[in-house]
N, C-alpha and C positions, 0 to 999 in steps of 0.2 A: 500570541506566540510569534517570536521573531525567528525566521529561518535564514541561516547564513550559509551560503554555498562556499565551495572551496576558494573561488576567486575572491569572495568577500573576506574570508579569513586571511588568505595570503596577502591581500592588499593592506589589511589592518596591521599585519605584523612585519611587513617589509621594512628592512633597514633599522629595526628596533632591537637588535641583538643585546645591547647593554641594558636596555630597559627590561627585557625578558629575563636576563640573568639576575637582575636585582629582584624581580618579582619571584623567581624561583628561590633565591636566597631568603626572602621574607617568608615564603611558605615553609621552608625547612626550619627556620627559627620558630615559627608558630608551632610546627609539629613537635619540635624538641621541647617546647614549653607545655605541651599537652593541650593545645588549643585547636586540635583537629580531631575529626572522627574518621577512621580509615578501617572499615571491615576488610578482611582478606578478600582479594580479588577472586572471582569465580571463573574457572576454566571450563569451557564447554569443548569437549573432545568428541570424536566420532568413532563408532565401532568398526567401520569398514577400513580395511588395509589401505584402500585408495586414499584415505584422508588421515593416515597415521601421523603425518607431520603437521596437519592443519589444526587450528584451534581458534576459538573466539573467546575473548576475555572481557568480563564485566568488572569495572573498577568504580564502585561508589565512593563518594568522599564528601567531607564537609570541612571547610576552612573557616575558623572562627576569627577572632581579632576584631579590629575596628570596621572591617567590611566583610561580614560573613557571607558565604555562598555555599550552595550544596548542589550536587548533581551526580551524573554517572557517565563514564566513557565506556563504549562498547566497541572493541577493536578486534578485527579479524586478522590472523596471520596465516597466509597460505603461501609457503615458500615456493611452491611450484609455479606461482605467478611469474617469477623472475624469468624463467625460461620462455614463457609465453609473451614476454615483453610488457608485462603488467607490474605494478608495484606490489611488493609482498604484502603490505598492510593496508587496510582501509578501516575507517573508524567514523563514528558519530558520537556526539556529546549532547546530553540533555541537561539543562539547568532548570532548577525548580525554585519557585518563589518561597522564601522563608516566612512570608505572611500567611499563605494559604496552601502551600505545597503544590500548587498547580505548575505545570511546565511553562517556563517563561521564554526559553530559547532552545533551538535545536540547531547544532552547528556541525558542519563537516569537521571531522576530528583528526584526520591523518596529518594535516599540516601542524596543528597544535601539538599532537603527540611527538612528531619529529623534532619540533623546535623546543619543546620542554625537555626532551631527552638530551638534545645538544646543549641546551643551556645548563642543565645539570652537570654534564661532562665538562664544559668549559669552566663553570664555577669551581668544580673540584680541582681541575688542573691549575687554576689561578691560586686557590688556597694551598694546594699541596706542593706547589713549586715556587711559592712566594720568595723563598730565600735564594733561589737560583732559577730564574725564568728560562725556559727552554727556547732555543732558536729553531728547533726542528721537531717533527712528529712523524711517527709511522702509523699509517692508517691500514688496519687489517680488515679487509672486507670493503669492496668498492660499491656501495649502495647509497640509498637515500640518506640513511642515518649518518654515515661518516661524511657525506657531503655537508650536511648541516653542522656536524661537529667541527669540521674544518672552518666553516663560515663563522661559527661562534668562537672558536679558538683564536681566529685572527682578530676578532674584536676584543677578546678578553686578555690576550697575550700579545701586546705590540711587538715583542721581541721575535715572534715567530716568522721565519723566513722560508723554510723548506718543509715539504711533506713527501715522504716516501710512500708509495701505494702498492699494496700487495693484495692480490685476489687469486683464488685457485684457478680462475679463468684469465689467462694473460691478456686476451683481447678485451675483456671487461675492464682490466686495469688501464689499458691504453685509452679506451674510450673515456674512462673516468678522469684520466689526466687532462684530457681536452676539456671536459666539463669543468673541472676545478680551475683551469686556466681562464676560462670565460667568466666563472662566477666568483672566484676568490683570487683575483690576479695578484694580490699583494704577497701571496705565498707560492713559491715555485714548487709545483707538484710533478712528480715523475714516478713511473712504474719501476718496480724491482721484481726480479724473477723468483726469488727465494724468500720464504718466511723468515728463516734465520738471518738472512741479510737485512731484512727490514727491522727485525728486533734488535740486532746488534748495533745499528748505527745511530740510534736516536734515543734521547733521554726521556721522551714522552711517547707512549704507545696507546692507540685506541683500537680495541676490538669491537667491531660491530658486524657480526656475521650471523648466519642462520644455523650455526652449529647446535646440534641437539644433545651432544655429549662431549666431555672434555677430550681435547685432542692435542694439546701442546703444553709445554712448560715455558719457563722464562730463562732457561740456562744460557741462551744466546745473548741476553740483555746485559748491558753494563751494570755494575753495582749501583744501586740507588735509583734505578729507572722507575718512573711513575707510569702506572698502567691504568687506563680507563677501561674497565672490564664491562662494557655496556651490554654485550650479548649474554653474559652471565654463565655460559656453559662451555667456554673455551679452555679454561685452565684446569690442569690436573689437581687432584686433592693435595698431593704433596706440595705443589706450587702454592696453593692457598695457605697451607699450614706453614710454609716457609716465608710468607710475606707479611707485611704490616697492612692489615685490611681495614679500610674505611667503607662504611655502608651508608645507605639512606635510612634504613630501618631493618634491624636484624630479624625481627619477627616476619617481615615480608620477604626478605631476600633468602632466608633459609627455608625455602619451600620449592616444590615443583622440580626437584632434582637439578637445581642450579649447582654450580661447583661448590658454593658455600654450604648448600644443603647436604651435599655428599660429604663434605668435610665434617659437618656436624654429626652425621650418621656414623662416621668412622670414629670420632673422638668422644661422642656422647655429650659434648658441650659446645659453647660458642666462645671459648676463651681466645680463639684466634682472631676475633673481631676487636680491633683496637678502639674504635669510636664511630659514632654516627656523624655525618657531615653537619647536621644541625648543631650539635654540641661544639664542634670546632668553630662554627660561625658565631655562636653565642659566647665562646670563651669558657664554657663549662668543662671542656676537655682540651688538651693540647696534643700536638703531633710531635712525638719524640722519634725522629727518624734515625734509623740505623744505616750508616752508609753502605753496609754490605747486603742489605735486604731491599727488594723492590717494595714500593708502596702501591697497593692495588685498591682502586675504587670500584665497588660493585653496587650500583644502584638498581633496585628492583624496578623502579619507575612508579612512584606513588601517585595514586589518582588525584591527590590534592593538588598536584602541579597542573594536571590537565584542567581541573575545575577552576583553579586560580587564573590560568591563562585564558580559558574560555570566557570567564567573566570580564577579563581585560578586553578581549576581542568584542564582546557584546557591548561594552561601554563605548569602545571606539566606533562601532557600527552605529550605535544610537546617535552619536554626535555627528557622524558624517552622512547619515541617511542610507547606509548600506543595508542590503538584505531584503527579504520579503516578509511582510507582516500579514499574519493570518489571524484576524481578530475573532473569527468564529470557530477556531480549532476545537473547542470543547462544547460548542453549542449542540443541543440535541435536535 
């Protein structure tokens, strides 16, 4: 068993944004080809009111293709951590041998989770804005995920020059602007005081919030805005139904009271979903943009991305000698 700590994982992935985006794209293509196994994620919730917003999610996955890998991510989301100065999410990932099923690696998973999420968002932004690459983005929610998204957008979209930052806590947006300046200096990041101001000014928008229920529409956006709906519960049902919707997997994203799940419940169908990102990447579907409608990308966050990236980290660690090896983990 190889154990990889957070520093091991972060070191293995540092500066590899374009490689990670390519890895995520390959996983989406395999998924669209039917070469993956992805049971529905399991949500562990708690009966006490104290933990009403908290959950721990299990995401088992298998990636086939020329380098098959299997495993599971176990990720906790405790939104109250933010006020206490802690990160909202923490995670671990187990990889299993496909020869005998035994666990082969145990990795800290929050870095992997954040980077695969950001890579998915940046990949979609590149694909969905290919004809007119944006020069600016609005980041709604000033936390770990949108920081990674900005980092990956800067790599995927060389045209990007500005980022407007909005958070319900203005002080948090101010702090976030300083962090962005230090970590993504190629993009000028600045806070704005109003959500509508952020939405109105930029052709690309990224929602990465802790919203538990829809709270906004896109009426302030310019026609044809591309929206990365990463947190999945920000947009009203009417907004979803009025948009051109791209997903990672409709079966996964139309669950757990996401905005798309609520849209399905209202309409009784999924006709509002235009295509999965894997089909766009493979060319089995095309994007027919309507200049008057926003394009909304809503990825549930497929476990196959975590497993694929975890295997990449494991391989990097093996080559560089990172991590702690416990050879007697299963000994009796």
